[in-house]
Backbone atoms as SQL, in Angstrom:
CREATE TABLE atoms (id INTEGER PRIMARY KEY, chain TEXT, resi INTEGER, resn TEXT, atom TEXT, x REAL, y REAL, z REAL);
INSERT INTO atoms VALUES
  (1, 'A', 1, 'MET', 'N', 0.827, -1.189, 0.000),
  (2, 'A', 1, 'MET', 'CA', 0.000, 0.000, 0.000),
  (3, 'A', 1, 'MET', 'C', 0.878, 1.261, 0.000),
  (4, 'A', 2, 'VAL', 'N', 1.941, 1.249, 0.789),
  (5, 'A', 2, 'VAL', 'CA', 2.824, 2.415, 0.853),
  (6, 'A', 2, 'VAL', 'C', 3.469, 2.672, -0.500),
  (7, 'A', 3, 'SER', 'N', 3.878, 1.602, -1.207),
  (8, 'A', 3, 'SER', 'CA', 4.515, 1.797, -2.508),
  (9, 'A', 3, 'SER', 'C', 3.541, 2.393, -3.517),
  (10, 'A', 4, 'ARG', 'N', 2.278, 2.032, -3.423),
  (11, 'A', 4, 'ARG', 'CA', 1.273, 2.609, -4.333),
  (12, 'A', 4, 'ARG', 'C', 1.065, 4.090, -4.048),
  (13, 'A', 5, 'ILE', 'N', 1.062, 4.446, -2.779),
  (14, 'A', 5, 'ILE', 'CA', 0.919, 5.854, -2.425),
  (15, 'A', 5, 'ILE', 'C', 2.139, 6.629, -2.896),
  (16, 'A', 6, 'LEU', 'N', 3.318, 6.040, -2.712),
  (17, 'A', 6, 'LEU', 'CA', 4.552, 6.695, -3.156),
  (18, 'A', 6, 'LEU', 'C', 4.538, 6.911, -4.667),
  (19, 'A', 7, 'CYS', 'N', 4.141, 5.899, -5.418),
  (20, 'A', 7, 'CYS', 'CA', 4.093, 6.028, -6.883),
  (21, 'A', 7, 'CYS', 'C', 3.045, 7.055, -7.306),
  (22, 'A', 8, 'LEU', 'N', 1.903, 7.058, -6.633),
  (23, 'A', 8, 'LEU', 'CA', 0.873, 8.042, -6.952),
  (24, 'A', 8, 'LEU', 'C', 1.391, 9.451, -6.684),
  (25, 'A', 9, 'ALA', 'N', 2.126, 9.615, -5.590),
  (26, 'A', 9, 'ALA', 'CA', 2.697, 10.920, -5.274),
  (27, 'A', 9, 'ALA', 'C', 3.692, 11.354, -6.353),
  (28, 'A', 10, 'MET', 'N', 4.447, 10.406, -6.891),
  (29, 'A', 10, 'MET', 'CA', 5.404, 10.744, -7.947),
  (30, 'A', 10, 'MET', 'C', 4.685, 11.139, -9.224),
  (31, 'A', 11, 'VAL', 'N', 3.574, 10.473, -9.524),
  (32, 'A', 11, 'VAL', 'CA', 2.821, 10.800, -10.732),
  (33, 'A', 11, 'VAL', 'C', 2.240, 12.197, -10.621),
  (34, 'A', 12, 'VAL', 'N', 1.827, 12.564, -9.428),
  (35, 'A', 12, 'VAL', 'CA', 1.242, 13.876, -9.203),
  (36, 'A', 12, 'VAL', 'C', 2.321, 14.946, -9.042),
  (37, 'A', 13, 'ALA', 'N', 3.581, 14.531, -8.948),
  (38, 'A', 13, 'ALA', 'CA', 4.688, 15.474, -8.730),
  (39, 'A', 13, 'ALA', 'C', 4.689, 16.559, -9.793),
  (40, 'A', 14, 'VAL', 'N', 5.194, 17.680, -9.410),
  (41, 'A', 14, 'VAL', 'CA', 5.197, 18.832, -10.304),
  (42, 'A', 14, 'VAL', 'C', 6.178, 18.616, -11.450),
  (43, 'A', 15, 'ALA', 'N', 5.674, 18.806, -12.653),
  (44, 'A', 15, 'ALA', 'CA', 6.512, 18.761, -13.850),
  (45, 'A', 15, 'ALA', 'C', 6.332, 20.106, -14.545),
  (46, 'A', 16, 'SER', 'N', 7.080, 21.087, -14.118),
  (47, 'A', 16, 'SER', 'CA', 6.902, 22.435, -14.645),
  (48, 'A', 16, 'SER', 'C', 7.469, 22.540, -16.055),
  (49, 'A', 17, 'SER', 'N', 6.826, 23.375, -16.850),
  (50, 'A', 17, 'SER', 'CA', 7.333, 23.564, -18.200),
  (51, 'A', 17, 'SER', 'C', 8.402, 24.646, -18.205),
  (52, 'A', 18, 'ALA', 'N', 9.283, 24.554, -19.157),
  (53, 'A', 18, 'ALA', 'CA', 10.326, 25.569, -19.325),
  (54, 'A', 18, 'ALA', 'C', 9.813, 26.569, -20.350),
  (55, 'A', 19, 'THR', 'N', 9.897, 27.841, -20.027),
  (56, 'A', 19, 'THR', 'CA', 9.431, 28.874, -20.957),
  (57, 'A', 19, 'THR', 'C', 10.532, 29.899, -21.180),
  (58, 'A', 20, 'TRP', 'N', 10.523, 30.486, -22.349),
  (59, 'A', 20, 'TRP', 'CA', 11.464, 31.547, -22.673),
  (60, 'A', 20, 'TRP', 'C', 10.865, 32.421, -23.772),
  (61, 'A', 21, 'ARG', 'N', 11.420, 33.604, -23.936),
  (62, 'A', 21, 'ARG', 'CA', 10.953, 34.565, -24.940),
  (63, 'A', 21, 'ARG', 'C', 12.111, 34.959, -25.841),
  (64, 'A', 22, 'GLY', 'N', 11.742, 35.420, -26.988),
  (65, 'A', 22, 'GLY', 'CA', 12.765, 35.904, -27.906),
  (66, 'A', 22, 'GLY', 'C', 12.220, 37.014, -28.785),
  (67, 'A', 23, 'LYS', 'N', 13.126, 37.709, -29.442),
  (68, 'A', 23, 'LYS', 'CA', 12.737, 38.742, -30.397),
  (69, 'A', 23, 'LYS', 'C', 12.067, 38.084, -31.598),
  (70, 'A', 24, 'LEU', 'N', 11.289, 38.870, -32.307),
  (71, 'A', 24, 'LEU', 'CA', 10.674, 38.349, -33.522),
  (72, 'A', 24, 'LEU', 'C', 11.767, 37.997, -34.519),
  (73, 'A', 25, 'PRO', 'N', 11.765, 36.773, -35.034),
  (74, 'A', 25, 'PRO', 'CA', 12.788, 36.404, -36.015),
  (75, 'A', 25, 'PRO', 'C', 12.546, 37.125, -37.340),
  (76, 'A', 26, 'PRO', 'N', 13.611, 37.428, -38.058),
  (77, 'A', 26, 'PRO', 'CA', 13.425, 38.085, -39.366),
  (78, 'A', 26, 'PRO', 'C', 12.738, 37.126, -40.340),
  (79, 'A', 27, 'LYS', 'N', 11.897, 37.710, -41.181),
  (80, 'A', 27, 'LYS', 'CA', 11.179, 36.903, -42.177),
  (81, 'A', 27, 'LYS', 'C', 12.016, 36.788, -43.442),
  (82, 'A', 28, 'PRO', 'N', 11.925, 35.645, -44.106),
  (83, 'A', 28, 'PRO', 'CA', 12.563, 35.539, -45.424),
  (84, 'A', 28, 'PRO', 'C', 11.888, 36.525, -46.393),
  (85, 'A', 29, 'VAL', 'N', 12.593, 36.913, -47.395),
  (86, 'A', 29, 'VAL', 'CA', 12.097, 37.905, -48.355),
  (87, 'A', 29, 'VAL', 'C', 10.754, 37.482, -48.953),
  (88, 'A', 30, 'HIS', 'N', 10.608, 36.209, -49.289),
  (89, 'A', 30, 'HIS', 'CA', 9.365, 35.772, -49.946),
  (90, 'A', 30, 'HIS', 'C', 8.167, 35.761, -48.996),
  (91, 'A', 31, 'LEU', 'N', 8.383, 35.933, -47.683),
  (92, 'A', 31, 'LEU', 'CA', 7.276, 35.981, -46.716),
  (93, 'A', 31, 'LEU', 'C', 7.141, 37.357, -46.055),
  (94, 'A', 32, 'ALA', 'N', 7.919, 38.340, -46.514),
  (95, 'A', 32, 'ALA', 'CA', 7.935, 39.668, -45.892),
  (96, 'A', 32, 'ALA', 'C', 6.579, 40.357, -45.952),
  (97, 'A', 33, 'HIS', 'N', 5.746, 40.008, -46.923),
  (98, 'A', 33, 'HIS', 'CA', 4.440, 40.645, -47.072),
  (99, 'A', 33, 'HIS', 'C', 3.418, 40.149, -46.044),
  (100, 'A', 34, 'LYS', 'N', 3.691, 39.031, -45.379),
  (101, 'A', 34, 'LYS', 'CA', 2.754, 38.471, -44.402),
  (102, 'A', 34, 'LYS', 'C', 2.962, 39.116, -43.035),
  (103, 'A', 35, 'GLU', 'N', 1.850, 39.432, -42.379),
  (104, 'A', 35, 'GLU', 'CA', 1.916, 40.010, -41.038),
  (105, 'A', 35, 'GLU', 'C', 1.905, 38.883, -40.009),
  (106, 'A', 36, 'GLY', 'N', 2.785, 38.973, -39.018),
  (107, 'A', 36, 'GLY', 'CA', 2.854, 37.968, -37.964),
  (108, 'A', 36, 'GLY', 'C', 4.292, 37.585, -37.675),
  (109, 'A', 37, 'CYS', 'N', 4.454, 36.393, -37.106),
  (110, 'A', 37, 'CYS', 'CA', 5.772, 35.900, -36.705),
  (111, 'A', 37, 'CYS', 'C', 6.220, 34.792, -37.645),
  (112, 'A', 38, 'TYR', 'N', 7.441, 34.898, -38.104),
  (113, 'A', 38, 'TYR', 'CA', 8.014, 33.824, -38.906),
  (114, 'A', 38, 'TYR', 'C', 8.434, 32.691, -37.976),
  (115, 'A', 39, 'VAL', 'N', 8.022, 31.471, -38.320),
  (116, 'A', 39, 'VAL', 'CA', 8.374, 30.278, -37.541),
  (117, 'A', 39, 'VAL', 'C', 9.164, 29.367, -38.460),
  (118, 'A', 40, 'LYS', 'N', 10.477, 29.304, -38.241),
  (119, 'A', 40, 'LYS', 'CA', 11.328, 28.528, -39.150),
  (120, 'A', 40, 'LYS', 'C', 10.977, 27.047, -39.125),
  (121, 'A', 41, 'GLU', 'N', 10.466, 26.540, -38.002),
  (122, 'A', 41, 'GLU', 'CA', 10.135, 25.114, -37.888),
  (123, 'A', 41, 'GLU', 'C', 9.032, 24.698, -38.854),
  (124, 'A', 42, 'ILE', 'N', 8.159, 25.631, -39.217),
  (125, 'A', 42, 'ILE', 'CA', 7.108, 25.305, -40.187),
  (126, 'A', 42, 'ILE', 'C', 7.326, 26.004, -41.522),
  (127, 'A', 43, 'GLY', 'N', 8.335, 26.894, -41.577),
  (128, 'A', 43, 'GLY', 'CA', 8.654, 27.584, -42.822),
  (129, 'A', 43, 'GLY', 'C', 7.588, 28.559, -43.261),
  (130, 'A', 44, 'ASP', 'N', 6.855, 29.121, -42.292),
  (131, 'A', 44, 'ASP', 'CA', 5.766, 30.038, -42.642),
  (132, 'A', 44, 'ASP', 'C', 5.581, 31.058, -41.514),
  (133, 'A', 45, 'VAL', 'N', 4.638, 31.966, -41.725),
  (134, 'A', 45, 'VAL', 'CA', 4.318, 33.018, -40.768),
  (135, 'A', 45, 'VAL', 'C', 2.992, 32.674, -40.103),
  (136, 'A', 46, 'ILE', 'N', 2.924, 32.843, -38.775),
  (137, 'A', 46, 'ILE', 'CA', 1.647, 32.696, -38.084),
  (138, 'A', 46, 'ILE', 'C', 1.203, 34.087, -37.626),
  (139, 'A', 47, 'ASN', 'N', -0.090, 34.290, -37.521),
  (140, 'A', 47, 'ASN', 'CA', -0.641, 35.586, -37.147),
  (141, 'A', 47, 'ASN', 'C', -0.318, 35.933, -35.705),
  (142, 'A', 48, 'PHE', 'N', -0.294, 37.237, -35.414),
  (143, 'A', 48, 'PHE', 'CA', -0.126, 37.684, -34.041),
  (144, 'A', 48, 'PHE', 'C', -1.266, 37.112, -33.204),
  (145, 'A', 49, 'GLY', 'N', -0.935, 36.627, -32.016),
  (146, 'A', 49, 'GLY', 'CA', -1.934, 36.031, -31.129),
  (147, 'A', 49, 'GLY', 'C', -2.135, 34.542, -31.341),
  (148, 'A', 50, 'GLU', 'N', -1.550, 33.973, -32.373),
  (149, 'A', 50, 'GLU', 'CA', -1.696, 32.540, -32.646),
  (150, 'A', 50, 'GLU', 'C', -0.591, 31.741, -31.974),
  (151, 'A', 51, 'THR', 'N', -0.869, 30.462, -31.800),
  (152, 'A', 51, 'THR', 'CA', 0.069, 29.521, -31.204),
  (153, 'A', 51, 'THR', 'C', 0.194, 28.326, -32.133),
  (154, 'A', 52, 'VAL', 'N', 1.398, 27.773, -32.215),
  (155, 'A', 52, 'VAL', 'CA', 1.631, 26.591, -33.029),
  (156, 'A', 52, 'VAL', 'C', 2.534, 25.625, -32.260),
  (157, 'A', 53, 'SER', 'N', 2.255, 24.335, -32.419),
  (158, 'A', 53, 'SER', 'CA', 3.102, 23.266, -31.866),
  (159, 'A', 53, 'SER', 'C', 3.578, 22.422, -33.033),
  (160, 'A', 54, 'PRO', 'N', 4.743, 22.748, -33.600),
  (161, 'A', 54, 'PRO', 'CA', 5.203, 22.059, -34.806),
  (162, 'A', 54, 'PRO', 'C', 5.466, 20.573, -34.563),
  (163, 'A', 55, 'VAL', 'N', 5.013, 19.751, -35.484),
  (164, 'A', 55, 'VAL', 'CA', 5.271, 18.311, -35.408),
  (165, 'A', 55, 'VAL', 'C', 6.767, 18.081, -35.605),
  (166, 'A', 56, 'GLY', 'N', 7.336, 17.203, -34.814),
  (167, 'A', 56, 'GLY', 'CA', 8.766, 16.928, -34.886),
  (168, 'A', 56, 'GLY', 'C', 9.575, 17.718, -33.876),
  (169, 'A', 57, 'TYR', 'N', 8.913, 18.631, -33.166),
  (170, 'A', 57, 'TYR', 'CA', 9.539, 19.429, -32.111),
  (171, 'A', 57, 'TYR', 'C', 8.646, 19.319, -30.883),
  (172, 'A', 58, 'CYS', 'N', 9.234, 19.331, -29.719),
  (173, 'A', 58, 'CYS', 'CA', 8.431, 19.187, -28.508),
  (174, 'A', 58, 'CYS', 'C', 8.381, 20.511, -27.755),
  (175, 'A', 59, 'TYR', 'N', 7.788, 21.517, -28.401),
  (176, 'A', 59, 'TYR', 'CA', 7.547, 22.793, -27.748),
  (177, 'A', 59, 'TYR', 'C', 6.425, 23.531, -28.475),
  (178, 'A', 60, 'ARG', 'N', 5.950, 24.581, -27.810),
  (179, 'A', 60, 'ARG', 'CA', 4.878, 25.415, -28.346),
  (180, 'A', 60, 'ARG', 'C', 5.453, 26.811, -28.616),
  (181, 'A', 61, 'ILE', 'N', 5.010, 27.443, -29.695),
  (182, 'A', 61, 'ILE', 'CA', 5.456, 28.782, -30.064),
  (183, 'A', 61, 'ILE', 'C', 4.229, 29.691, -30.109),
  (184, 'A', 62, 'GLU', 'N', 4.288, 30.788, -29.367),
  (185, 'A', 62, 'GLU', 'CA', 3.193, 31.757, -29.344),
  (186, 'A', 62, 'GLU', 'C', 3.702, 33.081, -29.906),
  (187, 'A', 63, 'CYS', 'N', 2.975, 33.625, -30.855),
  (188, 'A', 63, 'CYS', 'CA', 3.374, 34.855, -31.543),
  (189, 'A', 63, 'CYS', 'C', 2.692, 36.060, -30.917),
  (190, 'A', 64, 'GLU', 'N', 3.489, 37.039, -30.519),
  (191, 'A', 64, 'GLU', 'CA', 2.974, 38.327, -30.051),
  (192, 'A', 64, 'GLU', 'C', 3.563, 39.426, -30.925),
  (193, 'A', 65, 'ARG', 'N', 3.029, 40.614, -30.810),
  (194, 'A', 65, 'ARG', 'CA', 3.462, 41.717, -31.683),
  (195, 'A', 65, 'ARG', 'C', 4.935, 42.089, -31.504),
  (196, 'A', 66, 'SER', 'N', 5.464, 41.941, -30.294),
  (197, 'A', 66, 'SER', 'CA', 6.840, 42.379, -30.059),
  (198, 'A', 66, 'SER', 'C', 7.811, 41.247, -29.745),
  (199, 'A', 67, 'GLN', 'N', 7.303, 40.049, -29.525),
  (200, 'A', 67, 'GLN', 'CA', 8.179, 38.929, -29.190),
  (201, 'A', 67, 'GLN', 'C', 7.494, 37.590, -29.433),
  (202, 'A', 68, 'VAL', 'N', 8.284, 36.535, -29.328),
  (203, 'A', 68, 'VAL', 'CA', 7.785, 35.171, -29.481),
  (204, 'A', 68, 'VAL', 'C', 8.006, 34.455, -28.155),
  (205, 'A', 69, 'HIS', 'N', 6.992, 33.723, -27.698),
  (206, 'A', 69, 'HIS', 'CA', 7.096, 32.942, -26.470),
  (207, 'A', 69, 'HIS', 'C', 7.210, 31.463, -26.835),
  (208, 'A', 70, 'TYR', 'N', 8.097, 30.782, -26.150),
  (209, 'A', 70, 'TYR', 'CA', 8.280, 29.342, -26.342),
  (210, 'A', 70, 'TYR', 'C', 7.989, 28.633, -25.024),
  (211, 'A', 71, 'ALA', 'N', 7.412, 27.451, -25.091),
  (212, 'A', 71, 'ALA', 'CA', 7.201, 26.612, -23.907),
  (213, 'A', 71, 'ALA', 'C', 7.591, 25.190, -24.275),
  (214, 'A', 72, 'SER', 'N', 8.362, 24.553, -23.404),
  (215, 'A', 72, 'SER', 'CA', 8.786, 23.174, -23.655),
  (216, 'A', 72, 'SER', 'C', 8.578, 22.342, -22.397),
  (217, 'A', 73, 'CYS', 'N', 8.913, 21.086, -22.492),
  (218, 'A', 73, 'CYS', 'CA', 8.771, 20.176, -21.360),
  (219, 'A', 73, 'CYS', 'C', 9.719, 20.596, -20.246),
  (220, 'A', 74, 'GLY', 'N', 9.272, 20.470, -19.028),
  (221, 'A', 74, 'GLY', 'CA', 10.124, 20.777, -17.888),
  (222, 'A', 74, 'GLY', 'C', 10.713, 19.513, -17.300),
  (223, 'A', 75, 'ASP', 'N', 11.407, 19.676, -16.201),
  (224, 'A', 75, 'ASP', 'CA', 11.979, 18.534, -15.498),
  (225, 'A', 75, 'ASP', 'C', 10.882, 17.757, -14.790),
  (226, 'A', 76, 'ILE', 'N', 11.083, 16.472, -14.685),
  (227, 'A', 76, 'ILE', 'CA', 10.138, 15.610, -13.981),
  (228, 'A', 76, 'ILE', 'C', 10.783, 15.152, -12.691),
  (229, 'A', 77, 'SER', 'N', 10.081, 15.368, -11.577),
  (230, 'A', 77, 'SER', 'CA', 10.568, 14.878, -10.286),
  (231, 'A', 77, 'SER', 'C', 10.321, 13.379, -10.238),
  (232, 'A', 78, 'PHE', 'N', 11.334, 12.626, -9.860),
  (233, 'A', 78, 'PHE', 'CA', 11.228, 11.172, -9.925),
  (234, 'A', 78, 'PHE', 'C', 12.135, 10.538, -8.883),
  (235, 'A', 79, 'SER', 'N', 11.639, 9.485, -8.261),
  (236, 'A', 79, 'SER', 'CA', 12.475, 8.717, -7.338),
  (237, 'A', 79, 'SER', 'C', 12.719, 7.333, -7.928),
  (238, 'A', 80, 'ASP', 'N', 13.486, 6.541, -7.245),
  (239, 'A', 80, 'ASP', 'CA', 13.895, 5.245, -7.772),
  (240, 'A', 80, 'ASP', 'C', 12.914, 4.126, -7.430),
  (241, 'A', 81, 'SER', 'N', 11.664, 4.295, -7.721),
  (242, 'A', 81, 'SER', 'CA', 10.691, 3.239, -7.490),
  (243, 'A', 81, 'SER', 'C', 10.877, 2.162, -8.556),
  (244, 'A', 82, 'PRO', 'N', 10.916, 0.898, -8.162),
  (245, 'A', 82, 'PRO', 'CA', 11.109, -0.170, -9.147),
  (246, 'A', 82, 'PRO', 'C', 9.920, -0.355, -10.086),
  (247, 'A', 83, 'ASN', 'N', 8.759, 0.187, -9.731),
  (248, 'A', 83, 'ASN', 'CA', 7.560, 0.020, -10.562),
  (249, 'A', 83, 'ASN', 'C', 7.310, 1.186, -11.509),
  (250, 'A', 84, 'CYS', 'N', 8.128, 2.216, -11.418),
  (251, 'A', 84, 'CYS', 'CA', 7.877, 3.422, -12.216),
  (252, 'A', 84, 'CYS', 'C', 9.066, 3.741, -13.123),
  (253, 'A', 85, 'TYR', 'N', 8.751, 4.432, -14.224),
  (254, 'A', 85, 'TYR', 'CA', 9.793, 4.819, -15.169),
  (255, 'A', 85, 'TYR', 'C', 9.344, 6.089, -15.894),
  (256, 'A', 86, 'ILE', 'N', 10.309, 6.778, -16.479),
  (257, 'A', 86, 'ILE', 'CA', 10.024, 7.981, -17.258),
  (258, 'A', 86, 'ILE', 'C', 9.954, 7.590, -18.729),
  (259, 'A', 87, 'THR', 'N', 8.883, 8.008, -19.396),
  (260, 'A', 87, 'THR', 'CA', 8.720, 7.701, -20.813),
  (261, 'A', 87, 'THR', 'C', 9.630, 8.604, -21.651),
  (262, 'A', 88, 'ASP', 'N', 9.834, 8.233, -22.897),
  (263, 'A', 88, 'ASP', 'CA', 10.643, 9.026, -23.817),
  (264, 'A', 88, 'ASP', 'C', 9.815, 10.151, -24.425),
  (265, 'A', 89, 'ILE', 'N', 10.493, 11.142, -24.988),
  (266, 'A', 89, 'ILE', 'CA', 9.814, 12.174, -25.764),
  (267, 'A', 89, 'ILE', 'C', 9.253, 11.516, -27.018),
  (268, 'A', 90, 'ASP', 'N', 8.006, 11.856, -27.372),
  (269, 'A', 90, 'ASP', 'CA', 7.347, 11.292, -28.547),
  (270, 'A', 90, 'ASP', 'C', 7.136, 12.403, -29.569),
  (271, 'A', 91, 'LEU', 'N', 8.094, 12.566, -30.488),
  (272, 'A', 91, 'LEU', 'CA', 8.040, 13.660, -31.457),
  (273, 'A', 91, 'LEU', 'C', 6.955, 13.488, -32.518),
  (274, 'A', 92, 'SER', 'N', 6.245, 12.368, -32.511),
  (275, 'A', 92, 'SER', 'CA', 5.135, 12.200, -33.447),
  (276, 'A', 92, 'SER', 'C', 3.877, 12.894, -32.921),
  (277, 'A', 93, 'ARG', 'N', 3.914, 13.351, -31.670),
  (278, 'A', 93, 'ARG', 'CA', 2.778, 14.033, -31.054),
  (279, 'A', 93, 'ARG', 'C', 3.135, 15.499, -30.835),
  (280, 'A', 94, 'SER', 'N', 2.128, 16.351, -30.762),
  (281, 'A', 94, 'SER', 'CA', 2.389, 17.778, -30.545),
  (282, 'A', 94, 'SER', 'C', 2.485, 18.079, -29.047),
  (283, 'A', 95, 'TYR', 'N', 3.043, 19.251, -28.738),
  (284, 'A', 95, 'TYR', 'CA', 3.209, 19.692, -27.360),
  (285, 'A', 95, 'TYR', 'C', 1.838, 19.911, -26.729),
  (286, 'A', 96, 'PRO', 'N', 1.576, 19.525, -25.523),
  (287, 'A', 96, 'PRO', 'CA', 2.438, 18.940, -24.505),
  (288, 'A', 96, 'PRO', 'C', 2.404, 17.410, -24.476),
  (289, 'A', 97, 'ASP', 'N', 1.636, 16.799, -25.385),
  (290, 'A', 97, 'ASP', 'CA', 1.516, 15.339, -25.391),
  (291, 'A', 97, 'ASP', 'C', 2.817, 14.631, -25.731),
  (292, 'A', 98, 'CYS', 'N', 3.772, 15.339, -26.308),
  (293, 'A', 98, 'CYS', 'CA', 5.061, 14.754, -26.670),
  (294, 'A', 98, 'CYS', 'C', 6.018, 14.654, -25.481),
  (295, 'A', 99, 'CYS', 'N', 5.721, 15.352, -24.402),
  (296, 'A', 99, 'CYS', 'CA', 6.625, 15.418, -23.248),
  (297, 'A', 99, 'CYS', 'C', 6.744, 14.085, -22.518),
  (298, 'A', 100, 'PRO', 'N', 7.909, 13.832, -21.920),
  (299, 'A', 100, 'PRO', 'CA', 8.075, 12.635, -21.100),
  (300, 'A', 100, 'PRO', 'C', 7.098, 12.666, -19.926),
  (301, 'A', 101, 'ASP', 'N', 6.763, 11.491, -19.446),
  (302, 'A', 101, 'ASP', 'CA', 5.813, 11.367, -18.345),
  (303, 'A', 101, 'ASP', 'C', 6.283, 10.247, -17.426),
  (304, 'A', 102, 'ILE', 'N', 5.703, 10.155, -16.265),
  (305, 'A', 102, 'ILE', 'CA', 6.006, 9.062, -15.343),
  (306, 'A', 102, 'ILE', 'C', 4.912, 8.012, -15.485),
  (307, 'A', 103, 'LYS', 'N', 5.306, 6.787, -15.713),
  (308, 'A', 103, 'LYS', 'CA', 4.375, 5.658, -15.794),
  (309, 'A', 103, 'LYS', 'C', 4.755, 4.660, -14.716),
  (310, 'A', 104, 'CYS', 'N', 3.747, 4.074, -14.089),
  (311, 'A', 104, 'CYS', 'CA', 3.988, 3.077, -13.050),
  (312, 'A', 104, 'CYS', 'C', 3.225, 1.804, -13.399),
  (313, 'A', 105, 'ASP', 'N', 3.894, 0.687, -13.279),
  (314, 'A', 105, 'ASP', 'CA', 3.279, -0.619, -13.500),
  (315, 'A', 105, 'ASP', 'C', 2.961, -1.222, -12.141),
  (316, 'A', 106, 'PHE', 'N', 1.710, -1.535, -11.933),
  (317, 'A', 106, 'PHE', 'CA', 1.282, -2.145, -10.683),
  (318, 'A', 106, 'PHE', 'C', 0.733, -3.524, -10.976),
  (319, 'A', 107, 'ASP', 'N', 0.943, -4.438, -10.051),
  (320, 'A', 107, 'ASP', 'CA', 0.261, -5.725, -10.182),
  (321, 'A', 107, 'ASP', 'C', -1.149, -5.521, -9.661),
  (322, 'A', 108, 'ASN', 'N', -2.085, -6.182, -10.264),
  (323, 'A', 108, 'ASN', 'CA', -3.484, -6.026, -9.888),
  (324, 'A', 108, 'ASN', 'C', -3.960, -7.190, -9.031),
  (325, 'A', 109, 'ASN', 'N', -3.053, -7.755, -8.255),
  (326, 'A', 109, 'ASN', 'CA', -3.434, -8.840, -7.371),
  (327, 'A', 109, 'ASN', 'C', -4.204, -8.302, -6.181),
  (328, 'A', 110, 'LEU', 'N', -5.377, -8.826, -5.982),
  (329, 'A', 110, 'LEU', 'CA', -6.185, -8.421, -4.844),
  (330, 'A', 110, 'LEU', 'C', -5.942, -9.384, -3.698),
  (331, 'A', 111, 'ILE', 'N', -5.778, -8.858, -2.520),
  (332, 'A', 111, 'ILE', 'CA', -5.526, -9.713, -1.348),
  (333, 'A', 111, 'ILE', 'C', -6.797, -9.883, -0.563);
């Protein structure tokens, strides 16, 4: 019972996301006529106020008039429980579903 509570506590543990901001990237000449933020990961411009989570990258990009905000997976708090493990990043899914997670395998034996 104690190990199940411990694993549940680890699953509920805080996994904060990492965020950062940057200046608006320069647009390529062929996209200079579009208003918004150039996102090199998709090779296009997104409108101000829009958000995109490019496939193949595990972060979110939010476009604002004066800067770009990025959010990615944060650190996961984890202990050495033999029944739990951290999953890998899944780049086939968009952010935040691509982020690593804690999974625990429990036996379902009822006493």
